[in-house]
matplotlib code that plots the C-alpha trace (Angstrom):
import matplotlib.pyplot as plt

x = [-135.9, -132.3, -132.5, -128.7, -127.0, -128.0, -124.9, -123.9, -120.8, -119.3, -119.8, -117.9, -115.4, -114.2, -113.7, -111.9, -109.9, -109.0, -108.5, -106.2, -103.8, -103.9, -102.9, -100.2, -98.5, -100.6, -101.7, -105.4, -105.8, -102.9, -99.7, -96.2, -92.6, -89.9, -87.3, -83.9, -85.0, -86.5, -83.4, -81.3, -84.0, -82.7, -86.1, -85.7, -88.7, -89.9, -87.6, -91.1, -92.9, -90.1, -92.6, -90.9, -91.1, -91.1, -89.8, -92.4, -91.3, -94.2, -94.4, -98.4, -100.0, -97.1, -96.7, -94.5, -91.6, -91.0, -87.9, -89.1, -90.9, -91.7, -93.8, -95.3, -96.6, -97.9, -100.0, -101.7, -102.8, -103.7, -106.1, -107.3, -108.6, -109.6, -112.0, -113.5, -113.9, -115.7, -118.6, -118.9, -122.4, -120.8, -119.6, -121.9, -123.1, -123.9, -123.2, -123.1, -121.1, -118.3, -118.2, -118.0, -115.1, -113.3, -113.5, -111.9, -109.2, -108.6, -108.6, -105.2, -103.9, -104.5, -101.2, -103.1, -106.2, -107.6, -104.7, -107.1, -109.9, -112.2, -114.5, -117.0, -117.1, -120.0, -118.4, -118.9, -115.4, -113.6, -111.3, -109.6, -106.9, -104.2, -103.1, -99.5, -102.1, -103.6, -106.8, -108.8, -111.2, -113.2, -115.1, -118.8, -117.6, -115.5, -118.3, -120.6, -118.2, -116.7, -118.0, -117.7, -115.5, -111.9, -111.9, -113.0, -110.3, -107.9, -107.9, -108.1, -105.2, -103.1, -103.6, -102.6, -99.1, -99.1, -99.4, -96.9, -94.3, -94.5, -95.0, -96.7, -94.6, -91.3, -92.8, -94.2, -89.9, -89.3, -92.1, -91.2, -88.1, -90.2, -92.5, -93.6, -96.3, -98.3, -98.3, -100.3, -102.5, -103.5, -104.3, -106.8, -107.8, -108.3, -110.7, -112.0, -113.4, -114.8, -118.5, -120.6, -121.5, -117.5, -115.6, -114.9, -113.0, -110.3, -109.3, -109.2, -106.5, -104.4, -103.9, -103.9, -100.8, -99.0, -99.0, -98.7, -96.4, -93.9, -95.1, -92.6, -94.1, -97.2, -95.9, -95.0, -98.3, -99.9, -97.4, -97.8, -102.1, -102.1, -99.4, -102.1, -105.4, -103.6, -102.4, -106.2, -107.7, -108.8, -109.0, -105.8, -106.7, -109.1, -106.8, -106.0, -110.0, -110.5, -107.9, -109.6, -112.9, -111.5, -109.4, -112.9, -115.0, -113.1, -112.3, -116.2, -115.2, -112.0, -110.0, -107.6, -107.1, -108.3, -106.9, -106.2, -104.4, -101.8, -98.2, -100.3, -98.7, -101.2, -104.3, -102.7, -99.6, -101.2, -103.7, -100.9, -98.7, -100.8, -102.4, -98.5, -97.8, -101.1, -100.3, -97.2, -98.8, -101.7, -99.6, -100.1, -103.9, -106.1, -110.4, -110.7, -113.1, -114.8, -118.0, -120.3, -123.0, -121.5, -120.7, -124.2, -125.5, -123.0, -124.1, -127.7, -129.1, -127.5, -127.6, -129.7, -127.7, -124.6, -126.7, -128.5, -125.0, -123.2, -125.9, -126.1, -122.2, -123.7, -121.0, -123.5, -121.2, -119.3, -122.7, -123.9, -120.9, -121.4, -125.0, -124.5, -121.5, -123.8, -126.5, -124.1, -123.0, -126.3, -128.6, -131.9, -132.3, -135.0, -133.2, -130.6, -133.8, -134.7, -131.3, -130.6, -134.4, -132.9, -130.3, -132.1, -134.6, -132.2, -130.0, -133.7, -135.4, -138.2, -136.5, -135.0, -138.1, -140.0, -137.0, -137.0, -140.6, -140.0, -137.2, -139.6, -142.1, -140.2, -138.4, -142.1, -143.1, -139.7, -140.1, -144.4, -142.9, -140.5, -141.4, -138.4, -140.0, -137.9, -136.2, -139.0, -136.6, -138.2, -141.5, -140.4, -138.7, -141.5, -143.8, -142.0, -141.4, -145.0, -145.7, -143.4, -145.2, -148.3, -149.8, -151.4, -153.1, -150.4, -148.1, -150.4, -150.5, -146.7, -146.3, -148.4, -146.7, -143.2, -145.2, -146.7, -142.9, -141.4, -143.5, -141.1, -139.6, -137.5, -139.4, -143.1, -144.2, -142.7, -145.4, -147.8, -147.8, -148.2, -150.7, -152.7, -152.3, -153.4, -156.9, -158.1, -157.0, -158.8, -162.8, -165.6, -167.1, -170.0, -169.0, -168.8, -165.8]
y = [3.6, 5.0, 8.8, 10.0, 13.2, 15.9, 16.9, 18.0, 16.4, 20.2, 20.2, 17.4, 18.3, 21.2, 20.0, 16.9, 19.1, 21.4, 17.9, 16.7, 20.2, 20.6, 17.0, 17.9, 21.1, 20.2, 18.1, 16.2, 15.9, 14.6, 14.8, 16.4, 15.5, 16.1, 18.1, 18.8, 22.0, 20.0, 17.7, 21.5, 22.6, 22.0, 20.0, 20.1, 19.1, 21.0, 20.6, 19.7, 17.1, 15.3, 16.6, 17.3, 20.8, 22.3, 25.6, 27.8, 28.1, 30.8, 34.7, 35.7, 37.4, 35.5, 36.4, 34.7, 37.0, 38.3, 36.5, 33.1, 32.3, 28.3, 29.6, 32.5, 30.1, 26.9, 30.1, 31.4, 28.4, 27.5, 30.5, 30.1, 26.3, 28.8, 31.3, 27.4, 26.1, 28.6, 28.6, 25.6, 23.8, 21.1, 23.5, 23.8, 27.7, 27.4, 31.3, 30.2, 27.0, 28.6, 31.4, 27.9, 26.2, 29.9, 30.8, 26.9, 28.2, 31.4, 30.0, 27.7, 30.1, 33.9, 35.8, 33.9, 34.5, 35.8, 33.6, 30.7, 30.1, 27.3, 25.7, 22.8, 20.4, 17.9, 14.8, 12.1, 10.5, 11.9, 13.9, 17.5, 19.7, 22.8, 25.0, 27.0, 29.4, 29.1, 27.1, 24.7, 22.2, 20.1, 17.7, 16.8, 13.7, 14.6, 16.2, 13.6, 11.8, 14.3, 14.6, 17.3, 20.5, 19.7, 16.7, 19.5, 21.5, 17.6, 18.5, 21.8, 21.8, 18.9, 21.1, 24.2, 22.2, 22.1, 24.9, 26.3, 24.2, 24.6, 21.0, 21.7, 24.3, 22.2, 18.5, 20.6, 22.2, 17.9, 16.7, 19.0, 17.7, 14.4, 14.8, 18.6, 20.7, 19.8, 16.2, 17.0, 18.7, 16.7, 13.9, 16.5, 17.7, 14.0, 13.0, 16.3, 15.7, 12.5, 11.6, 12.7, 8.5, 7.4, 9.3, 6.6, 6.0, 4.1, 7.5, 9.4, 6.7, 6.8, 11.1, 10.3, 7.6, 9.2, 13.1, 12.2, 13.7, 11.2, 10.2, 12.4, 15.1, 13.4, 12.5, 17.0, 18.0, 15.6, 17.0, 20.8, 19.9, 19.0, 21.8, 24.2, 22.2, 22.4, 26.6, 27.3, 25.4, 22.0, 18.7, 17.5, 14.2, 14.1, 13.9, 10.4, 9.6, 10.8, 8.3, 5.6, 6.0, 6.0, 2.6, 1.2, 2.1, 0.8, -2.7, -3.1, -3.7, -5.5, -2.3, -1.3, 2.6, 4.4, 4.9, 8.7, 8.0, 5.4, 7.0, 8.3, 5.9, 3.6, 4.4, 2.5, 4.2, 7.0, 6.8, 4.8, 8.5, 10.8, 9.6, 9.5, 13.2, 13.6, 12.6, 14.4, 17.5, 17.3, 16.8, 20.5, 19.6, 22.3, 22.9, 22.0, 22.5, 19.8, 21.4, 18.6, 21.2, 23.7, 20.9, 19.4, 23.0, 23.9, 21.2, 20.7, 22.3, 19.7, 16.9, 14.8, 15.3, 14.4, 11.2, 10.7, 11.5, 8.8, 6.0, 6.8, 5.3, 1.3, 0.8, -0.7, -2.4, 0.2, 2.9, 0.1, 1.1, 4.7, 5.1, 2.6, 4.5, 8.0, 5.3, 4.6, 7.9, 10.0, 7.5, 6.1, 9.9, 9.7, 11.1, 7.9, 5.4, 7.2, 7.0, 3.6, 2.4, 4.5, 2.0, -1.0, -0.6, 0.6, -3.1, -4.8, -7.9, -8.8, -9.2, -5.6, -4.4, -5.4, -4.1, -1.2, -0.4, -1.0, 1.4, 4.2, 3.5, 4.0, 7.0, 8.8, 7.2, 9.1, 12.0, 12.6, 11.7, 14.1, 17.0, 16.8, 15.5, 13.7, 14.0, 14.5, 11.7, 8.9, 9.7, 9.3, 6.1, 4.5, 5.5, 3.4, 0.9, 0.1, 0.2, -2.8, -4.5, -3.9, -1.9, 0.9, 3.1, 3.5, 4.9, 7.0, 8.6, 8.5, 10.2, 12.9, 14.1, 14.1, 16.5, 18.4, 18.9, 19.3, 20.5, 21.4, 18.2, 17.5, 13.4, 15.6, 13.7, 10.4, 10.5, 12.1, 9.0, 6.1, 8.7, 8.3, 5.0, 4.2, 6.0, 4.9, 1.0, 1.9, 0.9, 3.6, 4.4, 2.4, -0.1, -3.8, -5.8]
z = [-34.6, -34.3, -33.4, -34.8, -34.3, -37.3, -38.7, -42.3, -44.1, -44.5, -40.7, -39.6, -41.6, -40.5, -37.5, -38.6, -40.5, -37.5, -35.2, -38.2, -38.3, -34.5, -34.0, -35.4, -34.0, -30.9, -28.5, -28.7, -24.4, -24.5, -27.2, -28.0, -29.3, -26.5, -28.0, -27.0, -25.3, -22.5, -21.8, -21.2, -18.9, -15.0, -13.4, -9.6, -7.2, -4.2, -1.5, 1.1, -1.6, -3.9, -6.8, -10.3, -10.9, -14.4, -15.3, -16.9, -21.6, -21.8, -20.5, -19.7, -23.5, -25.1, -29.2, -31.3, -32.3, -35.8, -36.0, -36.3, -39.3, -38.7, -35.0, -37.1, -40.0, -37.4, -35.1, -38.6, -39.4, -36.3, -36.3, -39.3, -37.7, -34.7, -37.2, -38.8, -35.1, -34.0, -36.8, -36.5, -36.3, -34.1, -31.1, -28.5, -27.9, -24.5, -22.9, -19.0, -19.4, -22.1, -18.5, -16.4, -18.5, -19.0, -15.2, -14.2, -16.9, -15.1, -11.3, -12.8, -14.8, -13.2, -14.8, -18.0, -18.1, -21.2, -23.5, -23.5, -26.1, -24.8, -27.5, -26.4, -29.1, -29.9, -29.8, -26.9, -26.7, -22.9, -24.8, -24.7, -26.4, -25.9, -29.1, -29.2, -29.5, -26.2, -28.1, -26.6, -27.4, -24.9, -26.0, -24.6, -23.7, -21.0, -19.5, -19.1, -17.9, -14.7, -12.0, -10.5, -11.3, -10.0, -12.5, -15.0, -13.5, -13.7, -17.1, -18.9, -16.1, -17.5, -21.0, -19.3, -18.6, -22.3, -23.0, -20.7, -21.4, -25.3, -26.2, -28.9, -30.6, -29.8, -30.8, -34.0, -35.2, -34.5, -36.9, -39.8, -40.2, -41.4, -43.2, -45.1, -44.4, -47.0, -45.7, -43.0, -44.4, -47.0, -44.8, -43.0, -45.6, -47.3, -43.6, -44.5, -47.4, -45.6, -46.0, -42.1, -42.9, -43.8, -40.8, -37.8, -34.9, -37.5, -39.1, -35.5, -34.7, -37.4, -36.9, -33.4, -33.5, -36.4, -33.9, -30.5, -26.8, -25.9, -22.5, -20.7, -22.2, -20.3, -17.2, -17.0, -18.1, -15.2, -12.8, -13.9, -13.6, -9.8, -8.8, -10.6, -9.3, -5.4, -5.6, -7.4, -4.7, -6.1, -4.6, -6.2, -5.4, -8.4, -11.1, -10.3, -9.7, -13.6, -15.0, -12.2, -13.7, -17.2, -16.3, -14.9, -18.1, -21.0, -18.7, -19.3, -23.0, -22.4, -23.9, -21.4, -23.6, -25.8, -28.9, -28.0, -25.2, -27.0, -26.2, -22.5, -19.6, -19.1, -16.9, -13.8, -14.0, -14.1, -12.2, -9.2, -10.0, -9.2, -6.2, -4.7, -5.4, -4.5, -1.7, -1.2, -1.7, 0.7, 3.9, 4.5, 5.2, 3.6, 2.8, -1.2, -3.8, -5.1, -7.0, -7.1, -7.5, -10.1, -12.3, -12.3, -12.9, -15.9, -17.9, -16.9, -20.2, -22.4, -19.5, -21.9, -25.2, -23.8, -23.0, -26.1, -28.0, -25.9, -26.5, -29.9, -29.7, -29.2, -26.7, -24.1, -21.9, -21.0, -21.4, -18.9, -16.1, -16.7, -15.5, -12.7, -11.3, -11.2, -9.9, -7.2, -6.2, -6.1, -6.2, -8.0, -9.5, -11.6, -15.3, -14.9, -14.8, -17.7, -18.9, -18.3, -19.4, -23.0, -22.6, -23.1, -25.7, -27.8, -27.4, -28.3, -28.0, -25.7, -22.4, -23.0, -24.2, -20.6, -18.7, -20.6, -19.9, -16.0, -15.8, -18.1, -15.6, -12.3, -13.6, -14.3, -11.3, -9.0, -11.3, -10.2, -6.8, -6.7, -8.9, -10.7, -14.1, -16.3, -19.7, -22.4, -24.5, -21.3, -22.7, -26.3, -25.3, -23.7, -26.2, -28.9, -26.2, -24.8, -28.9, -29.3, -26.7, -27.8, -25.1, -27.7, -25.7, -22.8, -26.1, -26.9, -23.4, -23.6, -26.6, -26.5, -23.4, -25.2, -27.8, -25.3, -23.2, -26.9, -29.5, -31.7, -31.6, -35.3, -34.3, -34.4, -38.0, -36.4, -33.5, -34.9, -37.4, -34.8, -32.8, -35.9, -36.3, -33.0, -33.6, -36.6, -34.9, -32.3, -32.6, -32.0, -29.4, -28.2, -31.3, -30.2, -29.5]

ax = plt.figure().add_subplot(projection="3d")
ax.plot(x, y, z, "-o")
ax.set_aspect("equal")
plt.show()
């Protein structure tokens, strides 16, 4: 039985309307259009590194002036959307994780600390966005895929680059000449009106393709981002590695890029350009921060949820690559073995069921020997696959352990049914075969 995240159509609609409006006004990890004022900037290169340097256009604690009615109206609309996002059940509310992300943003742009408000949205895609008023969304799929704090910093620094260059505002001015504001809002409301079951990746792809940053602006944000990383003490090489990882993951199902990055430079170009800039920036060697332990600790409370959401996407080849890449870095940890077992169980069929049971047993054995335990979902999946393979006593033990770990589990009634059915079919003690 597949487990789906339980989200109401209304809460899903709030977030999708936010995405639509932000795609209009802003940057969805990626997006905006080149304005005439960009061309007037005097772009210079650092004398020592030959890496382009782009001047900042937004002072700290910025608010639009009273004479700019268009930007004032944009801010009011985005602020309204932000209030809706802040109250949405789709936002992950984890004070420790929030403090962690806020701290990274402040290290990257200390003069702007407090100007950014980060909202972690429960969506299994790799993405982030920055609005002109400093509202940033970080999608949970990004936190799953990043391997250390420096990689998270690379994404946040890129978004801060869009903010500092006013890509969202200037792009909105240009787009407004082509489409009326009500067309934008109408698109957002149409998507928001869809039910949670009918909203899909195609709809999001349509929105993303309509409102995209230019490739030049993406290159600007990338360049600003690695400078911010270097100044904050993060290893700028991790910016290139983020895109190398995405290229490898997307390649598992024959794709070279996600629709979310349709107007970005290609992942291969991006990876190569960032690597070249980073090599120049690193000539004066220094100690850089990676922050693997800090990152792992920050997402520990939601790690199982992140993997469960990824498995729910049913992108088996990409998820298989993700798990294998983590095992290659960290070894066969019990939790990774559990996620791999879940992947096999969900694929179905006798061969995958047998592989799943073997992996569950290995994960549980390692968890006991290392005294680290395993995710509760591991016991539930183990019970389900053991039941399917006909080893009912094994299944019953696993289900009971699952309920011990999660006494208020939302699927408790279903698990209780399995246990009752097993008890009813078990022969009475002392009875013949």
